C-alpha positions in Angstrom: 103.3 103.6 83.3 105.9 105.3 85.2 108.8 103.5 86.6 109.5 103.5 90.1 113.1 104.7 90.9 113.1 101.7 93.7 113.6 98.2 92.7 111.8 95.4 94.2 114.8 94.7 96.4 115.1 98.2 97.8 111.4 98.4 98.6 111.5 95.0 100.5 114.5 96.0 102.2 112.4 99.4 103.3 109.4 97.1 104.4 111.7 94.9 106.5 113.1 98.0 108.2 109.4 99.1 108.9 108.8 95.5 110.1 111.8 95.9 112.4 110.2 98.7 113.9 111.3 101.7 112.3 108.3 104.3 112.1 107.0 105.3 108.8 107.6 109.2 109.4 111.5 107.9 109.8 111.3 106.0 106.6 110.0 108.7 104.8 112.8 111.0 105.7 115.3 108.5 105.4 114.2 107.6 101.8 112.4 110.7 100.6 109.2 109.2 99.7 105.6 109.9 101.0 103.7 108.1 103.4 101.3 106.6 100.6 104.2 105.1 99.1 105.2 103.1 102.0 101.7 101.8 102.9 101.0 101.3 98.9 104.1 99.2 99.0 103.4 97.4 102.2 100.0 96.3 100.7 101.7 95.0 97.3 105.0 93.5 98.8 104.0 93.0 102.5 105.5 89.7 103.7 107.2 89.0 100.4 111.0 87.8 99.8 112.7 89.4 96.7 112.3 86.3 94.7 108.6 86.4 95.2 108.2 90.0 94.1 110.2 89.1 90.8 108.0 86.2 90.2 105.0 88.7 90.7 106.4 91.3 88.2 106.8 88.6 85.6 103.1 87.2 86.1 101.9 90.8 85.7 104.0 91.4 82.7 102.6 88.2 81.2 99.0 88.8 82.2 99.2 92.0 80.5 100.7 90.5 77.1 97.8 88.1 77.2 95.1 90.6 77.6 96.7 92.5 74.3 96.3 89.3 72.6 92.7 88.7 73.6 91.9 92.2 72.4 93.8 91.8 69.1 92.1 88.6 68.5 88.6 89.9 69.6 89.0 92.7 67.0 89.9 90.0 64.3 87.0 88.1 65.2 84.7 91.3 64.8 86.1 92.2 61.4 85.9 88.7 60.1 81.8 88.9 61.3 81.5 91.9 59.6 83.1 90.6 56.3 80.9 87.3 56.5 77.5 89.1 57.5 77.9 91.4 54.1 76.0 89.9 51.1 78.1 89.4 48.4 
């Protein structure tokens, strides 16, 4: 997945400017991002502090790691069931 050139700290700073009354059009010109990016960030990080955003990223990484583990274990289980189902 493509990494954003903006860190969580920067994104939250941009959103705080938005909450302070700056328009989305002004923010897009100032930071060189699309309106869609601003709205997507607002949906994901709206109302968060920097520490909460970092914790969210850690949880997302851990969730992805656990999903990979479950997929690997499911494959192992399927292979073992296939081996055991064969008649010797």
